[in-house]
C-alpha positions in Angstrom: -15.9 -1.9 -13.0 -14.4 -0.2 -9.7 -10.5 -0.1 -8.7 -9.8 -2.8 -5.7 -8.2 -0.3 -3.0 -6.3 -2.1 -0.5 -5.9 -0.8 3.5 -2.9 1.3 3.0 -3.8 3.3 0.3 -7.3 3.5 1.5 -6.1 4.9 4.6 -3.7 7.5 2.3 -6.7 8.2 0.7 -8.9 8.8 3.6 -6.1 11.4 5.5 -5.6 13.2 2.2 -9.5 13.6 2.0 -10.0 14.8 5.9 -6.4 17.0 5.1 -7.9 19.1 2.1 -11.3 19.6 4.0 -9.4 20.9 7.0 -6.8 22.9 5.6 -8.1 23.7 2.5 -4.9 22.6 0.6 -2.8 18.9 0.3 -0.6 17.4 2.5 2.9 17.2 1.6 4.6 14.2 1.3 6.5 14.5 4.9 2.9 15.1 6.5 1.6 12.0 4.8 4.5 9.9 5.4 4.2 11.5 9.0 0.6 10.7 9.5 1.3 7.2 7.9 3.9 6.5 10.5 6.5 5.4 7.8 9.8 7.3 7.1 10.3 6.7 3.9 8.9 9.1 1.2 9.4 7.2 -1.5 6.7 4.8 -0.3 4.4 7.4 0.4 5.1 8.3 -3.8 5.1 5.0 -4.5 1.2 4.8 -2.9 -0.3 8.2 -4.7 1.2 6.5 -8.4 -1.2 3.3 -7.8 -3.9 6.5 -6.8 -3.3 8.2 -9.8 -3.2 5.4 -11.9 -6.5 3.5 -9.9 -8.1 6.9 -11.4 -8.7 8.1 -7.0 -6.2 11.6 -7.8 -4.8 13.5 -10.0 -0.7 15.3 -8.8 0.8 17.8 -10.7 4.6 16.9 -10.6 7.3 18.8 -9.3 5.1 21.0 -7.4 4.0 20.7 -3.8 0.9 20.5 -2.7 -0.5 19.4 -5.5 -3.4 16.7 -5.2 -6.3 16.8 -6.3 -9.0 13.9 -5.4 -10.6 12.9 -8.1 -15.2 13.3 -8.2 -17.1 10.8 -6.5 -15.3 7.8 -5.7 -16.6 4.2 -6.0 -14.0 1.8 -5.2 -14.0 -2.2 -3.7 -12.2 -3.6 -1.3 -13.6 -7.5 -2.6 -10.8 -10.1 -2.4 -9.5 -12.5 -0.7 -8.1 -13.0 3.0 -4.8 -14.6 2.9 -2.9 -15.9 5.5 0.6 -13.9 6.4 2.3 -16.8 6.9 6.0 -15.0 8.1 8.9 -13.0 7.0 11.4 -13.7 3.7 14.4 -12.4 4.8 16.3 -10.2 2.3 19.6 -10.4 4.0 20.6 -11.1 7.2 18.4 -14.1 8.8 15.6 -13.4 10.6 13.3 -14.8 13.4 10.3 -17.0 12.9 6.8 -15.2 12.5 4.8 -16.4 15.1 1.0 -14.9 14.6 -1.0 -17.4 13.2 -4.3 -15.0 13.2 -2.3 -12.3 10.7 -3.7 -12.2 7.3 -4.3 -9.6 4.5 -6.9 -9.1 1.2 -5.8 -9.2 -1.7 -7.5 -9.0 -5.4 -8.8 -12.0 -5.5 -8.1 -12.2 -9.6 -4.4 -13.0 -7.6 -5.5 -16.4 -6.1 -6.3 -19.7 -7.7 -8.8 -22.4 -5.8 -6.5 -24.5 -7.2 -3.4 -23.6 -5.2 -2.8 -22.2 -1.8 -1.7 -18.5 -1.7 -0.3 -17.2 1.0 1.7 -14.1 2.3 5.0 -13.4 3.4 6.5 -9.7 4.5 9.9 -8.8 3.5 12.9 -8.0 6.2 16.0 -6.4 4.6 17.1 -4.8 1.5 18.8 -7.2 -0.6 16.2 -7.1 -3.4 15.9 -3.5 -3.2 17.1 -3.8 -7.0 14.2 -5.3 -7.8 11.6 -2.8 -6.0 11.3 -4.6 -3.1 11.7 -2.9 -0.2 11.7 -3.7 3.3 8.2 -3.9 4.8 6.8 -5.0 1.2 4.5 -8.0 0.9 5.2 -10.7 -1.2 2.2 -12.8 -2.6 2.9 -16.5 -2.7 1.2 -19.3 -5.1 
């Protein structure tokens, strides 16, 4: 079965492919972060590790510009659209969320038709020891 690839992972994957095509070598973590509009290299690293696990790229740890695209890739965007109902505070109190049209796709295996599933976005750093970072999304059932 083809791996599920999420929007941000696909954006990074497409950026890497385009960068290699245009420059003849892979981008650095900083170049990927800048292109994606994120400041954390750790976030980029996590996405790259996920792409490695899904078999989309290969990397040589400790070497710059060592990302290789793995052969032809067939992946699926199959999933279920679930609402993003707001933010969850991981630290200081936050303002309520007000976009009723916000949603994101999650794998259908994460969703139960018997229970309501929704997404909250983390704001703050108090859950960092559990590897839940500011800006992460949590799926609630």
